[in-house]
TITIKE-103069 format. One record per residue (C-alpha): residue number from 0; residue in one letter; x, z, y. Coordinates in Angstrom, 2 decimals. Layout:
REM TITIKE-103069
[NUM,A,[X,Z,Y]],
...
END
This chain:
REM TITIKE-103069
[0,M,[104.17,78.26,65.32]],
[1,I,[103.29,81.98,66.35]],
[2,T,[106.95,83.09,67.28]],
[3,A,[106.35,79.95,69.63]],
[4,L,[102.91,81.07,71.30]],
[5,V,[104.46,84.68,71.58]],
[6,S,[107.32,82.52,73.56]],
[7,I,[105.29,81.12,75.57]],
[8,A,[103.50,83.86,76.57]],
[9,L,[106.30,86.09,77.60]],
[10,L,[107.86,83.68,79.48]],
[11,A,[104.27,82.72,81.35]],
[12,L,[104.60,86.48,82.11]],
[13,V,[107.83,86.46,83.40]],
[14,V,[107.12,83.87,85.55]],
[15,S,[104.33,85.50,86.79]],
[16,L,[105.80,88.32,87.76]],
[17,L,[108.37,86.47,89.91]],
[18,L,[105.99,84.50,91.49]],
[19,S,[103.56,87.28,92.32]],
[20,P,[104.94,88.17,96.25]],
[21,I,[104.23,84.60,97.19]],
[22,E,[100.99,85.03,98.69]],
[23,T,[102.63,87.96,100.45]],
[24,L,[105.30,86.31,101.89]],
[25,G,[103.16,83.25,102.43]],
[26,W,[100.73,85.04,104.33]],
[27,W,[103.42,86.89,105.98]],
[28,A,[105.21,83.61,107.16]],
[29,G,[102.15,82.02,108.48]],
[30,W,[101.85,79.05,105.24]],
[31,Y,[97.97,79.57,105.62]],
[32,G,[97.25,79.66,109.26]],
[33,Q,[97.38,82.09,112.04]],
[34,G,[95.84,85.03,109.97]],
[35,L,[92.54,86.35,108.97]],
[36,E,[89.17,85.15,110.93]],
[37,D,[88.42,87.16,113.47]],
[38,P,[86.01,89.82,111.92]],
[39,G,[83.26,89.82,114.58]],
[40,P,[81.58,92.27,116.65]],
[41,P,[81.23,95.71,115.14]],
[42,A,[77.61,95.76,113.97]],
[43,P,[75.31,98.36,115.17]],
[44,P,[75.83,102.17,115.37]],
[45,E,[73.77,102.86,112.62]],
[46,N,[74.40,102.87,108.99]],
[47,R,[72.19,100.95,106.54]],
[48,N,[70.40,104.75,105.83]],
[49,G,[68.86,104.01,109.55]],
[50,G,[70.31,107.22,110.65]],
[51,P,[72.41,108.10,113.86]],
[52,E,[75.81,106.62,114.51]],
[53,P,[77.85,107.35,111.12]],
[54,S,[80.44,110.24,111.60]],
[55,H,[82.37,109.29,108.42]],
[56,F,[83.65,106.24,106.76]],
[57,L,[84.47,105.50,102.81]],
[58,L,[86.52,102.38,101.94]],
[59,Y,[86.58,101.86,98.30]],
[60,L,[89.33,100.15,96.63]],
[61,D,[88.62,99.04,93.16]],
[62,G,[91.04,98.82,90.07]],
[63,I,[92.88,95.78,88.76]],
[64,A,[90.00,94.35,87.09]],
[65,N,[88.27,93.39,90.63]],
[66,V,[88.09,90.03,90.90]],
[67,G,[87.02,90.00,94.66]],
[68,G,[83.56,89.25,95.66]],
[69,Y,[81.82,90.45,93.25]],
[70,H,[81.26,94.58,91.54]],
[71,Y,[81.31,95.49,87.95]],
[72,H,[77.72,97.21,87.68]],
[73,D,[79.88,100.48,86.98]],
[74,V,[81.13,100.18,90.36]],
[75,Q,[78.44,99.00,92.07]],
[76,A,[76.38,102.54,90.73]],
[77,L,[79.32,104.40,92.17]],
[78,L,[78.71,102.73,95.73]],
[79,D,[74.97,103.10,95.43]],
[80,G,[75.34,106.43,94.63]],
[81,L,[77.78,107.35,97.39]],
[82,D,[75.73,105.55,99.81]],
[83,A,[72.62,107.55,99.02]],
[84,A,[74.47,110.99,98.65]],
[85,L,[75.88,110.60,102.22]],
[86,P,[73.52,109.45,104.58]],
[87,H,[75.38,109.97,107.72]],
[88,A,[78.56,108.01,106.24]],
[89,V,[78.95,104.36,105.71]],
[90,V,[80.27,103.07,102.51]],
[91,V,[82.56,100.25,102.75]],
[92,G,[83.16,98.67,99.34]],
[93,S,[83.53,94.71,100.07]],
[94,V,[87.60,94.56,100.30]],
[95,M,[89.50,92.51,97.84]],
[96,P,[92.67,95.05,97.28]],
[97,Y,[94.64,92.64,95.48]],
[98,S,[94.97,89.81,98.18]],
[99,V,[96.44,90.08,101.71]],
[100,R,[94.28,86.88,102.92]],
[101,D,[91.23,88.71,101.10]],
[102,V,[90.70,85.58,99.08]],
[103,A,[88.49,86.42,96.00]],
[104,L,[90.06,84.95,92.38]],
[105,V,[87.08,82.98,91.99]],
[106,A,[87.01,81.62,95.96]],
[107,P,[87.27,77.89,95.37]],
[108,E,[90.53,77.08,97.50]],
[109,R,[92.34,79.26,94.59]],
[110,P,[94.32,76.77,92.45]],
[111,L,[93.13,78.91,89.81]],
[112,S,[89.78,80.05,90.44]],
[113,R,[87.80,78.12,87.25]],
[114,W,[90.24,79.85,85.20]],
[115,W,[89.24,83.21,86.93]],
[116,R,[85.97,82.61,86.89]],
[117,R,[85.46,82.03,83.34]],
[118,M,[87.72,85.13,82.74]],
[119,F,[85.14,87.27,84.95]],
[120,V,[82.07,85.89,82.79]],
[121,K,[84.09,87.03,79.68]],
[122,K,[84.46,90.78,81.35]],
[123,L,[80.98,90.59,82.81]],
[124,K,[79.80,89.94,78.81]],
[125,R,[82.19,92.55,77.59]],
[126,E,[84.07,90.32,75.06]],
[127,R,[87.15,92.03,73.97]],
[128,S,[89.43,88.75,74.87]],
[129,P,[93.10,89.02,75.43]],
[130,L,[92.98,85.92,77.93]],
[131,S,[90.04,87.96,80.00]],
[132,F,[92.87,90.75,80.69]],
[133,S,[95.03,88.28,82.52]],
[134,I,[92.85,89.33,85.84]],
[135,N,[94.26,93.16,85.09]],
[136,I,[97.74,91.54,85.06]],
[137,R,[97.58,89.34,87.69]],
[138,N,[96.43,92.45,89.93]],
[139,L,[98.63,94.63,88.55]],
[140,Y,[101.82,92.29,89.60]],
[141,Q,[100.13,92.97,93.11]],
[142,V,[100.20,96.94,92.41]],
[143,L,[103.77,96.26,91.61]],
[144,V,[104.45,93.96,94.97]],
[145,A,[102.60,96.77,96.68]],
[146,A,[105.15,99.55,95.58]],
[147,D,[108.13,97.17,95.86]],
[148,P,[110.54,98.22,98.64]],
[149,R,[111.07,94.96,99.75]],
[150,Y,[107.43,93.47,99.71]],
[151,G,[105.43,96.61,99.98]],
[152,R,[105.20,96.97,103.86]],
[153,I,[104.57,93.39,104.48]],
[154,F,[101.70,93.47,101.64]],
[155,G,[100.81,96.89,103.34]],
[156,R,[100.60,95.31,106.78]],
[157,G,[98.17,92.29,105.33]],
[158,E,[95.84,95.01,103.48]],
[159,A,[95.81,96.88,106.56]],
[160,Q,[94.42,94.00,108.40]],
[161,V,[92.13,93.12,105.46]],
[162,M,[90.84,96.85,105.35]],
[163,L,[90.28,96.90,109.66]],
[164,G,[88.52,93.80,109.07]],
[165,A,[86.00,94.98,106.80]],
[166,L,[85.55,98.30,108.82]],
[167,V,[84.82,96.45,112.08]],
[168,R,[82.29,94.52,109.95]],
[169,A,[80.56,97.46,108.80]],
[170,G,[80.57,98.91,112.46]],
[171,Y,[83.85,101.15,112.71]],
[172,R,[85.01,101.32,116.31]],
[173,P,[88.77,101.74,116.28]],
[174,G,[89.80,104.15,118.86]],
[175,S,[86.61,106.18,118.09]],
[176,G,[87.96,109.14,116.29]],
[177,V,[85.65,108.58,113.53]],
[178,P,[87.16,109.74,110.15]],
[179,L,[88.15,107.41,107.44]],
[180,T,[88.74,108.54,103.58]],
[181,I,[90.00,105.65,101.33]],
[182,I,[88.69,106.05,97.96]],
[183,G,[90.86,103.99,95.30]],
[184,Y,[90.42,103.63,91.72]],
[185,S,[93.78,103.00,89.77]],
[186,G,[95.91,100.82,91.29]],
[187,G,[93.63,100.72,94.31]],
[188,V,[95.34,103.60,95.48]],
[189,Q,[98.67,101.98,95.56]],
[190,V,[97.37,99.69,97.69]],
[191,G,[95.71,102.19,99.86]],
[192,L,[98.77,104.03,100.41]],
[193,A,[100.57,100.69,101.14]],
[194,A,[98.70,100.16,104.06]],
[195,A,[97.72,103.71,105.30]],
[196,P,[100.63,104.13,107.91]],
[197,F,[99.11,101.09,109.33]],
[198,L,[95.44,101.79,109.11]],
[199,R,[96.53,105.65,110.52]],
[200,R,[98.06,103.59,113.82]],
[201,A,[95.27,101.37,114.34]],
[202,L,[92.64,103.90,114.07]],
[203,N,[93.79,106.70,115.69]],
[204,A,[91.62,108.78,113.58]],
[205,P,[91.70,111.61,110.62]],
[206,L,[92.83,109.80,107.51]],
[207,S,[92.10,111.13,103.94]],
[208,M,[92.58,109.50,100.44]],
[209,I,[90.69,110.35,96.93]],
[210,S,[92.71,108.77,94.26]],
[211,L,[90.82,108.55,91.11]],
[212,A,[92.84,108.25,88.44]],
[213,G,[95.35,106.61,90.50]],
[214,V,[98.41,104.94,89.84]],
[215,M,[100.84,105.08,92.63]],
[216,A,[104.40,105.35,93.86]],
[217,S,[105.92,107.81,95.80]],
[218,E,[104.80,106.00,99.44]],
[219,P,[105.73,106.73,102.60]],
[220,G,[101.54,106.58,103.41]],
[221,L,[101.41,109.73,101.64]],
[222,D,[103.14,110.96,104.97]],
[223,H,[100.20,109.70,107.05]],
[224,L,[97.21,111.47,105.15]],
[225,D,[95.79,114.19,106.63]],
[226,M,[94.59,115.43,102.81]],
[227,M,[94.84,113.85,99.52]],
[228,Y,[92.46,114.91,96.62]],
[229,H,[93.86,113.35,92.60]],
[230,L,[90.88,113.19,90.29]],
[231,Q,[91.94,112.43,86.72]],
[232,S,[91.12,113.16,83.45]],
[233,S,[93.59,115.22,80.43]],
[234,T,[92.71,112.31,78.37]],
[235,D,[93.86,109.17,80.63]],
[236,R,[97.31,108.74,80.01]],
[237,I,[97.30,105.58,82.61]],
[238,P,[98.02,107.70,85.52]],
[239,F,[101.17,109.16,84.03]],
[240,W,[102.73,105.48,83.93]],
[241,G,[103.06,106.00,87.75]],
[242,Q,[104.90,109.38,87.21]],
[243,L,[107.28,107.36,84.78]],
[244,L,[108.24,104.14,86.14]],
[245,F,[108.64,104.97,89.78]],
[246,P,[111.50,107.34,90.19]],
[247,G,[110.13,109.14,93.62]],
[248,R,[107.64,110.69,91.33]],
[249,W,[110.18,112.36,89.11]],
[250,P,[111.02,115.95,89.74]],
[251,V,[114.51,115.44,90.70]],
[252,A,[113.82,113.51,93.62]],
[253,R,[112.97,116.66,95.59]],
[254,G,[112.95,114.90,98.86]],
[255,S,[110.51,111.92,97.96]],
[256,H,[107.56,111.66,99.77]],
[257,W,[105.82,112.20,96.78]],
[258,N,[107.66,115.87,96.26]],
[259,R,[107.04,116.68,99.82]],
[260,M,[103.40,116.08,99.65]],
[261,L,[103.33,117.56,96.33]],
[262,S,[104.93,121.05,97.66]],
[263,S,[102.36,121.23,100.80]],
[264,D,[98.51,122.12,100.82]],
[265,R,[97.51,118.50,101.62]],
[266,L,[97.68,117.38,97.84]],
[267,R,[94.79,118.66,95.55]],
[268,F,[94.31,117.89,91.79]],
[269,V,[90.85,117.56,90.09]],
[270,N,[90.08,117.94,86.34]],
[271,M,[87.55,115.66,85.64]],
[272,G,[87.11,116.82,82.17]],
[273,P,[87.71,114.14,79.17]],
[274,M,[87.27,110.74,80.50]],
[275,R,[88.95,107.59,79.38]],
[276,H,[90.63,105.19,81.81]],
[277,N,[87.94,102.52,81.86]],
[278,G,[85.17,101.18,79.30]],
[279,P,[82.89,103.34,77.51]],
[280,G,[83.56,107.01,78.05]],
[281,S,[85.49,106.03,81.20]],
[282,Y,[84.68,107.92,85.17]],
[283,L,[81.88,105.54,85.69]],
[284,D,[80.08,105.15,82.39]],
[285,G,[76.88,105.93,83.01]],
[286,A,[75.87,106.37,79.28]],
[287,T,[78.36,109.01,77.71]],
[288,V,[77.02,112.47,78.76]],
[289,S,[79.14,115.39,79.06]],
[290,Y,[78.66,118.88,80.82]],
[291,G,[74.97,118.04,81.12]],
[292,E,[75.12,114.74,83.13]],
[293,S,[76.86,111.28,82.67]],
[294,N,[80.46,110.47,83.47]],
[295,L,[79.35,108.62,86.71]],
[296,E,[76.92,110.82,87.92]],
[297,R,[80.12,113.48,87.12]],
[298,T,[82.20,111.33,89.21]],
[299,T,[80.02,110.96,92.13]],
[300,R,[78.80,114.27,92.60]],
[301,V,[82.68,115.69,92.41]],
[302,I,[83.89,112.47,95.12]],
[303,V,[80.58,113.54,97.45]],
[304,S,[81.97,117.51,97.46]],
[305,L,[85.21,116.20,98.29]],
[306,V,[83.80,114.36,101.40]],
[307,H,[81.99,117.71,102.17]],
[308,E,[84.97,119.31,102.16]],
[309,I,[87.32,117.12,103.87]],
[310,E,[84.40,117.22,106.72]],
[311,A,[84.65,121.17,106.66]],
[312,R,[88.36,121.21,106.66]],
[313,L,[88.59,118.70,109.95]],
[314,A,[85.59,120.65,111.50]],
[315,S,[87.42,123.94,111.41]],
[316,G,[91.01,122.52,112.04]],
[317,G,[91.99,121.70,108.79]],
[318,L,[94.66,124.49,108.40]],
[319,E,[93.09,126.53,105.96]],
[320,P,[93.17,125.51,101.95]],
[321,A,[89.46,125.34,100.76]],
[322,P,[88.60,128.74,98.88]],
[323,A,[87.60,126.16,95.58]],
[324,V,[90.91,124.61,95.11]],
[325,E,[94.12,125.96,94.29]],
[326,A,[97.40,124.98,96.28]],
[327,G,[100.41,123.05,95.28]],
[328,R,[100.21,122.23,91.43]],
[329,G,[97.07,123.82,90.39]],
[330,A,[94.41,121.77,88.90]],
[331,V,[91.02,122.13,89.70]],
[332,E,[87.94,122.15,87.26]],
[333,A,[85.26,119.73,89.09]],
END
């Protein structure tokens, strides 16, 4: 009986993997209509804190536990902290990174929406159920689609449209030159890199990325970033899977997008100290305290400081490496 159940589960995983590009290809083929709805006119040129026209936009792409339309409390705490600490910027966190149609897993139009809602409730209750991990598996497959040379550009084009719509609704004016920084968590980094070439072309503005424990391939999108910071803990092994699974990340692939950026001064590493990838003790855990502050406070503070550093580099022409950050392969203590 157990053998039969395991066989069925493995078969389901394989079938799901083979079908994972269907939504992307269906979007490209027009199966879902003419594309996304018009994002509508831009919001008034003031951010939510009532200040002047924003001088920076931050776009957050969540990890593979995301269901779209909702944020877990720790993610929301991060977004609120960034919003409070950066009154001159607009923080956009409404994007579903794992759907080129920007359709939440729990949306009624999805055939399996009832299943995803039940799994989402289990996650909110912190139930350690293998079934609730199906959300992560489904979204992980979308990360693989984004990294696949056959489908990645289509996926990136669709997600770029989703991101652009969210930015316009938040008040961004394409062509204004206002810088955009993508903050990706885990698999959200790969999604952001797949969309980067299209976003750069659409916005014609400075584009940077802050990778929080990002899992990524050697993407052409790296060539379109003015700056990239990779935040990682020495005790978090998940990001190393990206180095293992994607040959473009291997040292022998000297001409890859990743290794070219690694040898430049546009890539920096930030050591976050002992933190887990998710759950208790993670980067967004507000209860675990180290170095006199919670992990969530530390992560928020580091990201805020990096946003200021990006702005300083842009103001100075972006040529000189920041004095607090070592170039190339060196790690930076947060």
